[in-house]
N, CA, C, O and the ligand as a Tripos MOL2 file, in Angstrom:
@<TRIPOS>MOLECULE
protein
  269   267    68     0     0
PROTEIN
NO_CHARGES

@<TRIPOS>ATOM
      1 N           0.8780   -1.2160   -0.0860 N.3       1 MET1
      2 CA          0.0330    0.0410   -0.0450 C.3       1 MET1
      3 C           0.7950    1.1920   -0.0080 C.2       1 MET1
      4 O           1.6870    1.3310    0.8290 O.2       1 MET1
      5 N           0.5060    2.1050   -0.9090 N.am      2 ASN2
      6 CA          1.2400    3.4200   -1.0240 C.3       2 ASN2
      7 C           0.6210    4.4490   -0.1940 C.2       2 ASN2
      8 O          -0.5450    4.7780   -0.4100 O.2       2 ASN2
      9 N           1.2740    4.9570    0.6900 N.am      3 LEU3
     10 CA          0.7510    6.0620    1.5650 C.3       3 LEU3
     11 C           0.9240    7.3920    1.0140 C.2       3 LEU3
     12 O           0.2380    8.3310    1.4160 O.2       3 LEU3
     13 N           1.8360    7.5240    0.0840 N.am      4 THR4
     14 CA          2.2990    8.9370   -0.2900 C.3       4 THR4
     15 C           1.3450    9.3480   -1.4760 C.2       4 THR4
     16 O           1.1240   10.5510   -1.6120 O.2       4 THR4
     17 N           0.7830    8.4860   -2.3130 N.am      5 ALA5
     18 CA          0.0690    8.9020   -3.3650 C.3       5 ALA5
     19 C          -1.2810    8.2980   -3.4710 C.2       5 ALA5
     20 O          -1.3940    7.0720   -3.4360 O.2       5 ALA5
     21 N          -2.2750    9.0420   -3.5950 N.am      6 LYS6
     22 CA         -3.6180    8.6560   -3.6840 C.3       6 LYS6
     23 C          -4.2540    9.1020   -4.9630 C.2       6 LYS6
     24 O          -4.0110   10.2040   -5.4550 O.2       6 LYS6
     25 N          -5.0590    8.2460   -5.4850 N.am      7 ASN7
     26 CA         -5.7920    8.8140   -6.7570 C.3       7 ASN7
     27 C          -7.2590    9.0230   -6.3460 C.2       7 ASN7
     28 O          -7.8890    8.2840   -5.5890 O.2       7 ASN7
     29 N          -7.6630   10.0070   -6.8820 N.am      8 CYS8
     30 CA         -9.0830   10.4080   -6.7900 C.3       8 CYS8
     31 C          -9.9730    9.2450   -7.2090 C.2       8 CYS8
     32 O          -9.7500    8.5790   -8.2210 O.2       8 CYS8
     33 N         -10.9960    9.0330   -6.3760 N.am      9 SER9
     34 CA        -11.9040    7.9460   -6.7770 C.3       9 SER9
     35 C         -12.8370    8.2950   -7.8620 C.2       9 SER9
     36 O         -13.4880    7.4160   -8.4280 O.2       9 SER9
     37 N         -12.9310    9.5590   -8.1810 N.am     10 PHE10
     38 CA        -13.8070    9.8570   -9.2450 C.3      10 PHE10
     39 C         -13.0320   10.0460  -10.5440 C.2      10 PHE10
     40 O         -13.2860    9.3310  -11.5130 O.2      10 PHE10
     41 N         -12.0890   10.9960  -10.5880 N.am     11 CYS11
     42 CA        -11.5090   11.3860  -11.8000 C.3      11 CYS11
     43 C         -10.1260   10.4880  -11.9880 C.2      11 CYS11
     44 O          -9.6150   10.3930  -13.1040 O.2      11 CYS11
     45 N          -9.6320    9.9270  -10.9900 N.am     12 ASP12
     46 CA         -8.3860    9.1190  -11.0300 C.3      12 ASP12
     47 C          -7.1680   10.0800  -11.1030 C.2      12 ASP12
     48 O          -6.0500    9.6150  -11.3230 O.2      12 ASP12
     49 N          -7.3450   11.3000  -10.9370 N.am     13 GLY13
     50 CA         -6.1840   12.2220  -10.7750 C.3      13 GLY13
     51 C          -5.4610   11.9510   -9.5590 C.2      13 GLY13
     52 O          -6.0640   11.4870   -8.5910 O.2      13 GLY13
     53 N          -4.0850   12.2260   -9.5110 N.am     14 GLN14
     54 CA         -3.3660   11.9510   -8.3090 C.3      14 GLN14
     55 C          -3.4930   13.0500   -7.3480 C.2      14 GLN14
     56 O          -3.3560   14.2230   -7.6920 O.2      14 GLN14
     57 N          -3.7760   12.6550   -6.0400 N.am     15 LEU15
     58 CA         -3.8970   13.6750   -5.0520 C.3      15 LEU15
     59 C          -2.4750   13.9980   -4.5060 C.2      15 LEU15
     60 O          -1.6210   13.1250   -4.3480 O.2      15 LEU15
     61 N          -2.2910   15.2530   -4.2420 N.am     16 LYS16
     62 CA         -1.1290   15.6140   -3.5580 C.3      16 LYS16
     63 C          -1.3000   15.6040   -1.9460 C.2      16 LYS16
     64 O          -2.3690   15.8470   -1.3860 O.2      16 LYS16
     65 N          -0.2280   15.3230   -1.3600 N.am     17 LEU17
     66 CA         -0.3220   15.2890    0.1060 C.3      17 LEU17
     67 C          -0.8230   16.4430    0.6950 C.2      17 LEU17
     68 O          -0.4130   17.5640    0.3920 O.2      17 LEU17
     69 N          -1.7770   16.2080    1.6050 N.am     18 GLY18
     70 CA         -2.4330   17.3800    2.3040 C.3      18 GLY18
     71 C          -3.5290   18.0220    1.5640 C.2      18 GLY18
     72 O          -4.1140   19.0110    2.0070 O.2      18 GLY18
     73 N          -3.8160   17.4540    0.4110 N.am     19 THR19
     74 CA         -4.9570   17.9620   -0.3970 C.3      19 THR19
     75 C          -5.8900   17.0070   -0.5310 C.2      19 THR19
     76 O          -5.6030   15.8350   -0.2890 O.2      19 THR19
     77 N          -7.2160   17.4050   -0.9610 N.am     20 GLY20
     78 CA         -8.2730   16.3410   -1.1150 C.3      20 GLY20
     79 C          -8.8940   15.9130    0.0220 C.2      20 GLY20
     80 O          -8.5330   16.2780    1.1410 O.2      20 GLY20
     81 N          -9.8940   15.0890   -0.2020 N.am     21 THR21
     82 CA        -10.8770   14.6740    0.8840 C.3      21 THR21
     83 C         -10.7920   13.1660    0.9080 C.2      21 THR21
     84 O         -10.7260   12.5220   -0.1400 O.2      21 THR21
     85 N         -10.7930   12.6060    2.0950 N.am     22 MET22
     86 CA        -11.0050   11.2600    2.2890 C.3      22 MET22
     87 C         -12.1940   10.9730    2.8250 C.2      22 MET22
     88 O         -12.5490   11.6600    3.7830 O.2      22 MET22
     89 N         -13.0460    9.9380    2.3560 N.am     23 LEU23
     90 CA        -14.2860    9.5940    2.8650 C.3      23 LEU23
     91 C         -14.3290    8.0880    3.1020 C.2      23 LEU23
     92 O         -13.9160    7.2490    2.3010 O.2      23 LEU23
     93 N         -14.9040    7.8270    4.3500 N.am     24 ILE24
     94 CA        -15.0710    6.3120    4.7280 C.3      24 ILE24
     95 C         -16.5540    6.0700    4.4690 C.2      24 ILE24
     96 O         -17.3730    6.7870    5.0440 O.2      24 ILE24
     97 N         -16.8880    5.2570    3.7720 N.am     25 LYS25
     98 CA        -18.2530    4.8250    3.5480 C.3      25 LYS25
     99 C         -18.7200    4.0090    4.6230 C.2      25 LYS25
    100 O         -17.9280    3.4810    5.4040 O.2      25 LYS25
    101 N         -20.0080    3.8670    4.7150 N.am     26 ASN26
    102 CA        -20.6600    2.9970    5.7320 C.3      26 ASN26
    103 C         -20.1690    1.5400    5.6650 C.2      26 ASN26
    104 O         -20.0230    0.9120    6.7140 O.2      26 ASN26
    105 N         -19.9240    1.0100    4.5350 N.am     27 ASP27
    106 CA        -19.4560   -0.3020    4.2810 C.3      27 ASP27
    107 C         -17.9220   -0.5070    4.5790 C.2      27 ASP27
    108 O         -17.3840   -1.6120    4.5260 O.2      27 ASP27
    109 N         -17.2860    0.6340    4.8900 N.am     28 GLY28
    110 CA        -15.8330    0.5500    5.2250 C.3      28 GLY28
    111 C         -14.9620    0.7360    4.2000 C.2      28 GLY28
    112 O         -13.7620    0.6920    4.4730 O.2      28 GLY28
    113 N         -15.3570    0.9670    2.8990 N.am     29 SER29
    114 CA        -14.5890    1.3100    1.7390 C.3      29 SER29
    115 C         -14.1350    2.8280    1.9030 C.2      29 SER29
    116 O         -14.8740    3.6770    2.4010 O.2      29 SER29
    117 N         -12.9070    3.0770    1.4590 N.am     30 LEU30
    118 CA        -12.3750    4.3490    1.4810 C.3      30 LEU30
    119 C         -12.5190    5.0550   -0.0370 C.2      30 LEU30
    120 O         -12.2620    4.4860   -1.0970 O.2      30 LEU30
    121 N         -12.9320    6.2590    0.1000 N.am     31 LEU31
    122 CA        -12.8970    7.0690   -1.1110 C.3      31 LEU31
    123 C         -12.0420    8.2590   -1.0250 C.2      31 LEU31
    124 O         -11.9780    8.9070    0.0200 O.2      31 LEU31
    125 N         -11.3920    8.5700   -2.0640 N.am     32 TYR32
    126 CA        -10.4980    9.8830   -2.0460 C.3      32 TYR32
    127 C         -10.9650   10.8590   -3.2000 C.2      32 TYR32
    128 O         -11.1290   10.4560   -4.3520 O.2      32 TYR32
    129 N         -11.1460   12.0380   -2.8520 N.am     33 PHE33
    130 CA        -11.4800   13.0510   -3.8260 C.3      33 PHE33
    131 C         -10.5770   14.1730   -3.8200 C.2      33 PHE33
    132 O         -10.2950   14.7880   -2.7910 O.2      33 PHE33
    133 N         -10.0720   14.4740   -5.0900 N.am     34 CYS34
    134 CA         -9.0850   15.5650   -5.2280 C.3      34 CYS34
    135 C          -9.7090   17.0020   -5.1060 C.2      34 CYS34
    136 O          -9.0340   18.0080   -4.8840 O.2      34 CYS34
    137 N         -10.8790   16.9890   -5.2530 N.am     35 SER35
    138 CA        -11.5990   18.3550   -5.1610 C.3      35 SER35
    139 C         -13.1420   18.0430   -4.7690 C.2      35 SER35
    140 O         -13.7150   16.9550   -4.8200 O.2      35 SER35
    141 N         -13.5900   19.1490   -4.4140 N.am     36 ASN36
    142 CA        -15.1340   19.0700   -4.0530 C.3      36 ASN36
    143 C         -15.9000   18.8220   -5.2900 C.2      36 ASN36
    144 O         -17.0080   18.2930   -5.2080 O.2      36 ASN36
    145 N         -15.4200   19.1480   -6.3840 N.am     37 LYS37
    146 CA        -16.1350   18.9370   -7.7020 C.3      37 LYS37
    147 C         -16.3110   17.4250   -7.9380 C.2      37 LYS37
    148 O         -17.3680   16.9640   -8.3700 O.2      37 LYS37
    149 N         -15.2570   16.6850   -7.6460 N.am     38 CYS38
    150 CA        -15.3800   15.2600   -7.7470 C.3      38 CYS38
    151 C         -16.1640   14.6270   -6.6980 C.2      38 CYS38
    152 O         -16.8370   13.6410   -6.9970 O.2      38 CYS38
    153 N         -16.1590   15.0770   -5.4910 N.am     39 ARG39
    154 CA        -16.9260   14.6500   -4.4350 C.3      39 ARG39
    155 C         -18.4130   14.8260   -4.7870 C.2      39 ARG39
    156 O         -19.2350   13.9190   -4.6530 O.2      39 ARG39
    157 N         -18.6980   16.0380   -5.2400 N.am     40 LYS40
    158 CA        -20.1310   16.4120   -5.5450 C.3      40 LYS40
    159 C         -20.5550   15.3790   -6.6710 C.2      40 LYS40
    160 O         -21.6150   14.7620   -6.5640 O.2      40 LYS40
    161 N         -19.7770   15.2190   -7.6630 N.am     41 ASN41
    162 CA        -20.2940   14.5100   -8.8520 C.3      41 ASN41
    163 C         -20.5180   13.1380   -8.5360 C.2      41 ASN41
    164 O         -21.4710   12.5790   -9.0800 O.2      41 ASN41
    165 N         -19.7260   12.4490   -7.6710 N.am     42 MET42
    166 CA        -19.9670   11.0920   -7.3600 C.3      42 MET42
    167 C         -21.0560   10.8440   -6.2950 C.2      42 MET42
    168 O         -21.9080    9.9780   -6.4920 O.2      42 MET42
    169 N         -21.0440   11.6340   -5.1010 N.am     43 LEU43
    170 CA        -21.9270   11.4340   -4.0830 C.3      43 LEU43
    171 C         -23.1840   12.0400   -4.3320 C.2      43 LEU43
    172 O         -24.2020   11.3530   -4.2540 O.2      43 LEU43
    173 N         -23.2370   13.2480   -4.6230 N.am     44 LYS44
    174 CA        -24.4640   14.0410   -4.7190 C.3      44 LYS44
    175 C         -25.1660   13.8620   -6.1330 C.2      44 LYS44
    176 O         -26.3940   13.7860   -6.1650 O.2      44 LYS44
    177 N         -24.4690   13.7970   -7.2290 N.am     45 LEU45
    178 CA        -25.0030   13.6090   -8.5010 C.3      45 LEU45
    179 C         -25.0590   12.1950   -9.0070 C.2      45 LEU45
    180 O         -25.7620   11.8410   -9.9540 O.2      45 LEU45
    181 N         -24.2330   11.3760   -8.2800 N.am     46 GLY46
    182 CA        -24.1640    9.9640   -8.6410 C.3      46 GLY46
    183 C         -23.7590    9.7320  -10.0930 C.2      46 GLY46
    184 O         -24.3220    8.8390  -10.7260 O.2      46 GLY46
    185 N         -22.8330   10.4710  -10.6440 N.am     47 ARG47
    186 CA        -22.3620   10.4100  -11.8890 C.3      47 ARG47
    187 C         -21.3350    9.3890  -12.2080 C.2      47 ARG47
    188 O         -20.5770    9.0030  -11.3180 O.2      47 ARG47
    189 N         -21.2520    8.9030  -13.4670 N.am     48 ASP48
    190 CA        -20.3020    7.8590  -13.8630 C.3      48 ASP48
    191 C         -19.0710    8.6810  -14.4160 C.2      48 ASP48
    192 O         -19.1800    9.4610  -15.3620 O.2      48 ASP48
    193 N         -17.9610    8.4510  -13.7830 N.am     49 SER49
    194 CA        -16.7750    9.1900  -14.1060 C.3      49 SER49
    195 C         -16.3240    8.8980  -15.6660 C.2      49 SER49
    196 O         -15.6820    9.7210  -16.3170 O.2      49 SER49
    197 N         -16.7170    7.7010  -16.1480 N.am     50 ARG50
    198 CA        -16.3290    7.3000  -17.4420 C.3      50 ARG50
    199 C         -16.9920    8.2310  -18.6200 C.2      50 ARG50
    200 O         -16.5370    8.3600  -19.7570 O.2      50 ARG50
    201 N         -18.0640    8.7940  -18.1380 N.am     51 LYS51
    202 CA        -18.8210    9.6910  -19.0750 C.3      51 LYS51
    203 C         -18.2730   11.0840  -19.2600 C.2      51 LYS51
    204 O         -18.7190   11.8630  -20.1020 O.2      51 LYS51
    205 N         -17.3260   11.3490  -18.4680 N.am     52 PHE52
    206 CA        -16.7790   12.7950  -18.4270 C.3      52 PHE52
    207 C         -15.4190   13.0600  -18.9060 C.2      52 PHE52
    208 O         -14.4750   12.4210  -18.4420 O.2      52 PHE52
    209 N         -15.2590   13.9520  -19.7950 N.am     53 LYS53
    210 CA        -14.0040   14.0160  -20.4760 C.3      53 LYS53
    211 C         -12.9600   14.6620  -19.5050 C.2      53 LYS53
    212 O         -11.7650   14.5050  -19.7550 O.2      53 LYS53
    213 N         -13.3170   15.3110  -18.5150 N.am     54 TRP54
    214 CA        -12.2490   15.8340  -17.6920 C.3      54 TRP54
    215 C         -11.7660   14.8390  -16.6430 C.2      54 TRP54
    216 O         -10.9330   15.1760  -15.8020 O.2      54 TRP54
    217 N         -12.2910   13.6030  -16.6920 N.am     55 THR55
    218 CA        -11.6360   12.6030  -15.6840 C.3      55 THR55
    219 C         -10.6750   11.8300  -16.6390 C.2      55 THR55
    220 O         -10.7050   11.8520  -17.8700 O.2      55 THR55
    221 N          -9.7870   11.1170  -15.8030 N.am     56 ARG56
    222 CA         -8.7920   10.2370  -16.4750 C.3      56 ARG56
    223 C          -9.5140    8.8830  -16.6990 C.2      56 ARG56
    224 O          -8.9060    8.0530  -17.3740 O.2      56 ARG56
    225 N         -10.7350    8.5620  -16.2140 N.am     57 LYS57
    226 CA        -11.3820    7.4780  -16.3770 C.3      57 LYS57
    227 C         -12.3540    7.4500  -17.6770 C.2      57 LYS57
    228 O         -13.0500    6.4770  -17.9680 O.2      57 LYS57
    229 N         -12.3070    8.5370  -18.3410 N.am     58 TYR58
    230 CA        -13.1310    8.8330  -19.4580 C.3      58 TYR58
    231 C         -12.8340    7.7220  -20.5040 C.2      58 TYR58
    232 O         -11.6720    7.4500  -20.8070 O.2      58 TYR58
    233 N         -13.9310    7.0670  -21.0660 N.am     59 VAL59
    234 CA        -13.8540    5.9980  -22.0060 C.3      59 VAL59
    235 C         -14.2410    6.8460  -23.4070 C.2      59 VAL59
    236 O         -15.2790    7.4770  -23.6130 O.2      59 VAL59
    237 N         -13.1650    6.6820  -24.2500 N.am     60 LYS60
    238 CA        -13.4910    7.5180  -25.4960 C.3      60 LYS60
    239 C         -14.5810    6.7570  -26.3320 C.2      60 LYS60
    240 O         -14.6530    5.5370  -26.4840 O.2      60 LYS60
    241 N         -15.4100    7.7130  -26.8410 N.am     61 GLY61
    242 CA        -16.5390    7.1780  -27.5410 C.3      61 GLY61
    243 C         -17.7270    6.7350  -26.7350 C.2      61 GLY61
    244 O         -18.7390    6.2930  -27.2800 O.2      61 GLY61
    245 N         -17.5950    6.8580  -25.3950 N.am     62 GLY62
    246 CA        -18.7290    6.4120  -24.5420 C.3      62 GLY62
    247 C         -18.5200    4.9000  -24.1000 C.2      62 GLY62
    248 O         -17.7140    4.1150  -24.6000 O.2      62 GLY62
    249 N         -19.3230    4.6750  -23.1610 N.am     63 ILE63
    250 CA        -19.2390    3.3110  -22.5950 C.3      63 ILE63
    251 C         -20.0550    2.3680  -23.5290 C.2      63 ILE63
    252 O         -21.2050    2.6260  -23.8870 O.2      63 ILE63
    253 N         -19.4020    1.3170  -23.8740 N.am     64 LYS64
    254 CA        -20.0230    0.2860  -24.7530 C.3      64 LYS64
    255 C         -21.0250   -0.4990  -23.9540 C.2      64 LYS64
    256 O         -20.7730   -0.9710  -22.8460 O.2      64 LYS64
    257 N         -22.1660   -0.6100  -24.5720 N.am     65 LYS65
    258 CA        -23.2210   -1.4750  -23.9610 C.3      65 LYS65
    259 C         -23.2340   -2.7440  -24.4650 C.2      65 LYS65
    260 O         -23.2750   -2.8880  -25.6870 O.2      65 LYS65
    261 N         -23.2070   -3.7410  -23.6970 N.am     66 SER66
    262 CA        -23.2760   -5.1810  -24.1450 C.3      66 SER66
    263 C         -24.7040   -5.3970  -24.7720 C.2      66 SER66
    264 O         -25.7430   -5.0390  -24.2170 O.2      66 SER66
    265 N         -24.6410   -5.9610  -25.8700 N.am     67 ARG67
    266 CA        -25.7870   -6.4340  -26.5980 C.3      67 ARG67
    267 C         -26.3150   -7.7570  -26.3200 C.2      67 ARG67
    268 O         -27.2950   -8.1730  -26.9360 O.2      67 ARG67
    269 ZN        -10.8170   14.0620   -8.8480 Zn       68 ZN68
@<TRIPOS>BOND
     1     1     2 1
     2     2     3 1
     3     3     4 2
     4     3     5 am
     5     5     6 1
     6     6     7 1
     7     7     8 2
     8     7     9 am
     9     9    10 1
    10    10    11 1
    11    11    12 2
    12    11    13 am
    13    13    14 1
    14    14    15 1
    15    15    16 2
    16    15    17 am
    17    17    18 1
    18    18    19 1
    19    19    20 2
    20    19    21 am
    21    21    22 1
    22    22    23 1
    23    23    24 2
    24    23    25 am
    25    25    26 1
    26    26    27 1
    27    27    28 2
    28    27    29 am
    29    29    30 1
    30    30    31 1
    31    31    32 2
    32    31    33 am
    33    33    34 1
    34    34    35 1
    35    35    36 2
    36    35    37 am
    37    37    38 1
    38    38    39 1
    39    39    40 2
    40    39    41 am
    41    41    42 1
    42    42    43 1
    43    43    44 2
    44    43    45 am
    45    45    46 1
    46    46    47 1
    47    47    48 2
    48    47    49 am
    49    49    50 1
    50    50    51 1
    51    51    52 2
    52    51    53 am
    53    53    54 1
    54    54    55 1
    55    55    56 2
    56    55    57 am
    57    57    58 1
    58    58    59 1
    59    59    60 2
    60    59    61 am
    61    61    62 1
    62    62    63 1
    63    63    64 2
    64    63    65 am
    65    65    66 1
    66    66    67 1
    67    67    68 2
    68    67    69 am
    69    69    70 1
    70    70    71 1
    71    71    72 2
    72    71    73 am
    73    73    74 1
    74    74    75 1
    75    75    76 2
    76    75    77 am
    77    77    78 1
    78    78    79 1
    79    79    80 2
    80    79    81 am
    81    81    82 1
    82    82    83 1
    83    83    84 2
    84    83    85 am
    85    85    86 1
    86    86    87 1
    87    87    88 2
    88    87    89 am
    89    89    90 1
    90    90    91 1
    91    91    92 2
    92    91    93 am
    93    93    94 1
    94    94    95 1
    95    95    96 2
    96    95    97 am
    97    97    98 1
    98    98    99 1
    99    99   100 2
   100    99   101 am
   101   101   102 1
   102   102   103 1
   103   103   104 2
   104   103   105 am
   105   105   106 1
   106   106   107 1
   107   107   108 2
   108   107   109 am
   109   109   110 1
   110   110   111 1
   111   111   112 2
   112   111   113 am
   113   113   114 1
   114   114   115 1
   115   115   116 2
   116   115   117 am
   117   117   118 1
   118   118   119 1
   119   119   120 2
   120   119   121 am
   121   121   122 1
   122   122   123 1
   123   123   124 2
   124   123   125 am
   125   125   126 1
   126   126   127 1
   127   127   128 2
   128   127   129 am
   129   129   130 1
   130   130   131 1
   131   131   132 2
   132   131   133 am
   133   133   134 1
   134   134   135 1
   135   135   136 2
   136   135   137 am
   137   137   138 1
   138   138   139 1
   139   139   140 2
   140   139   141 am
   141   141   142 1
   142   142   143 1
   143   143   144 2
   144   143   145 am
   145   145   146 1
   146   146   147 1
   147   147   148 2
   148   147   149 am
   149   149   150 1
   150   150   151 1
   151   151   152 2
   152   151   153 am
   153   153   154 1
   154   154   155 1
   155   155   156 2
   156   155   157 am
   157   157   158 1
   158   158   159 1
   159   159   160 2
   160   159   161 am
   161   161   162 1
   162   162   163 1
   163   163   164 2
   164   163   165 am
   165   165   166 1
   166   166   167 1
   167   167   168 2
   168   167   169 am
   169   169   170 1
   170   170   171 1
   171   171   172 2
   172   171   173 am
   173   173   174 1
   174   174   175 1
   175   175   176 2
   176   175   177 am
   177   177   178 1
   178   178   179 1
   179   179   180 2
   180   179   181 am
   181   181   182 1
   182   182   183 1
   183   183   184 2
   184   183   185 am
   185   185   186 1
   186   186   187 1
   187   187   188 2
   188   187   189 am
   189   189   190 1
   190   190   191 1
   191   191   192 2
   192   191   193 am
   193   193   194 1
   194   194   195 1
   195   195   196 2
   196   195   197 am
   197   197   198 1
   198   198   199 1
   199   199   200 2
   200   199   201 am
   201   201   202 1
   202   202   203 1
   203   203   204 2
   204   203   205 am
   205   205   206 1
   206   206   207 1
   207   207   208 2
   208   207   209 am
   209   209   210 1
   210   210   211 1
   211   211   212 2
   212   211   213 am
   213   213   214 1
   214   214   215 1
   215   215   216 2
   216   215   217 am
   217   217   218 1
   218   218   219 1
   219   219   220 2
   220   219   221 am
   221   221   222 1
   222   222   223 1
   223   223   224 2
   224   223   225 am
   225   225   226 1
   226   226   227 1
   227   227   228 2
   228   227   229 am
   229   229   230 1
   230   230   231 1
   231   231   232 2
   232   231   233 am
   233   233   234 1
   234   234   235 1
   235   235   236 2
   236   235   237 am
   237   237   238 1
   238   238   239 1
   239   239   240 2
   240   239   241 am
   241   241   242 1
   242   242   243 1
   243   243   244 2
   244   243   245 am
   245   245   246 1
   246   246   247 1
   247   247   248 2
   248   247   249 am
   249   249   250 1
   250   250   251 1
   251   251   252 2
   252   251   253 am
   253   253   254 1
   254   254   255 1
   255   255   256 2
   256   255   257 am
   257   257   258 1
   258   258   259 1
   259   259   260 2
   260   259   261 am
   261   261   262 1
   262   262   263 1
   263   263   264 2
   264   263   265 am
   265   265   266 1
   266   266   267 1
   267   267   268 2
@<TRIPOS>SUBSTRUCTURE
     1 MET1         2 RESIDUE 1 A MET
     2 ASN2         6 RESIDUE 1 A ASN
     3 LEU3        10 RESIDUE 1 A LEU
     4 THR4        14 RESIDUE 1 A THR
     5 ALA5        18 RESIDUE 1 A ALA
     6 LYS6        22 RESIDUE 1 A LYS
     7 ASN7        26 RESIDUE 1 A ASN
     8 CYS8        30 RESIDUE 1 A CYS
     9 SER9        34 RESIDUE 1 A SER
    10 PHE10       38 RESIDUE 1 A PHE
    11 CYS11       42 RESIDUE 1 A CYS
    12 ASP12       46 RESIDUE 1 A ASP
    13 GLY13       50 RESIDUE 1 A GLY
    14 GLN14       54 RESIDUE 1 A GLN
    15 LEU15       58 RESIDUE 1 A LEU
    16 LYS16       62 RESIDUE 1 A LYS
    17 LEU17       66 RESIDUE 1 A LEU
    18 GLY18       70 RESIDUE 1 A GLY
    19 THR19       74 RESIDUE 1 A THR
    20 GLY20       78 RESIDUE 1 A GLY
    21 THR21       82 RESIDUE 1 A THR
    22 MET22       86 RESIDUE 1 A MET
    23 LEU23       90 RESIDUE 1 A LEU
    24 ILE24       94 RESIDUE 1 A ILE
    25 LYS25       98 RESIDUE 1 A LYS
    26 ASN26      102 RESIDUE 1 A ASN
    27 ASP27      106 RESIDUE 1 A ASP
    28 GLY28      110 RESIDUE 1 A GLY
    29 SER29      114 RESIDUE 1 A SER
    30 LEU30      118 RESIDUE 1 A LEU
    31 LEU31      122 RESIDUE 1 A LEU
    32 TYR32      126 RESIDUE 1 A TYR
    33 PHE33      130 RESIDUE 1 A PHE
    34 CYS34      134 RESIDUE 1 A CYS
    35 SER35      138 RESIDUE 1 A SER
    36 ASN36      142 RESIDUE 1 A ASN
    37 LYS37      146 RESIDUE 1 A LYS
    38 CYS38      150 RESIDUE 1 A CYS
    39 ARG39      154 RESIDUE 1 A ARG
    40 LYS40      158 RESIDUE 1 A LYS
    41 ASN41      162 RESIDUE 1 A ASN
    42 MET42      166 RESIDUE 1 A MET
    43 LEU43      170 RESIDUE 1 A LEU
    44 LYS44      174 RESIDUE 1 A LYS
    45 LEU45      178 RESIDUE 1 A LEU
    46 GLY46      182 RESIDUE 1 A GLY
    47 ARG47      186 RESIDUE 1 A ARG
    48 ASP48      190 RESIDUE 1 A ASP
    49 SER49      194 RESIDUE 1 A SER
    50 ARG50      198 RESIDUE 1 A ARG
    51 LYS51      202 RESIDUE 1 A LYS
    52 PHE52      206 RESIDUE 1 A PHE
    53 LYS53      210 RESIDUE 1 A LYS
    54 TRP54      214 RESIDUE 1 A TRP
    55 THR55      218 RESIDUE 1 A THR
    56 ARG56      222 RESIDUE 1 A ARG
    57 LYS57      226 RESIDUE 1 A LYS
    58 TYR58      230 RESIDUE 1 A TYR
    59 VAL59      234 RESIDUE 1 A VAL
    60 LYS60      238 RESIDUE 1 A LYS
    61 GLY61      242 RESIDUE 1 A GLY
    62 GLY62      246 RESIDUE 1 A GLY
    63 ILE63      250 RESIDUE 1 A ILE
    64 LYS64      254 RESIDUE 1 A LYS
    65 LYS65      258 RESIDUE 1 A LYS
    66 SER66      262 RESIDUE 1 A SER
    67 ARG67      266 RESIDUE 1 A ARG
    68 ZN68       269 GROUP 0 **** ****
């Protein structure tokens, strides 16, 4: 486990030490957010980061649906 570098749970961008937010969910899993923008998008808006170009998880051309 690397304690020095964390990646944002939403956009997958790297968190710098001392920045960002850590959230512990009720089920015990950890979430890290680089900014309030990411936190809001995931928790409040329930968005899928793969659909947004500003995240590193963005899937080019959109998510493929299984037929
Ligand atoms: Zn982020």
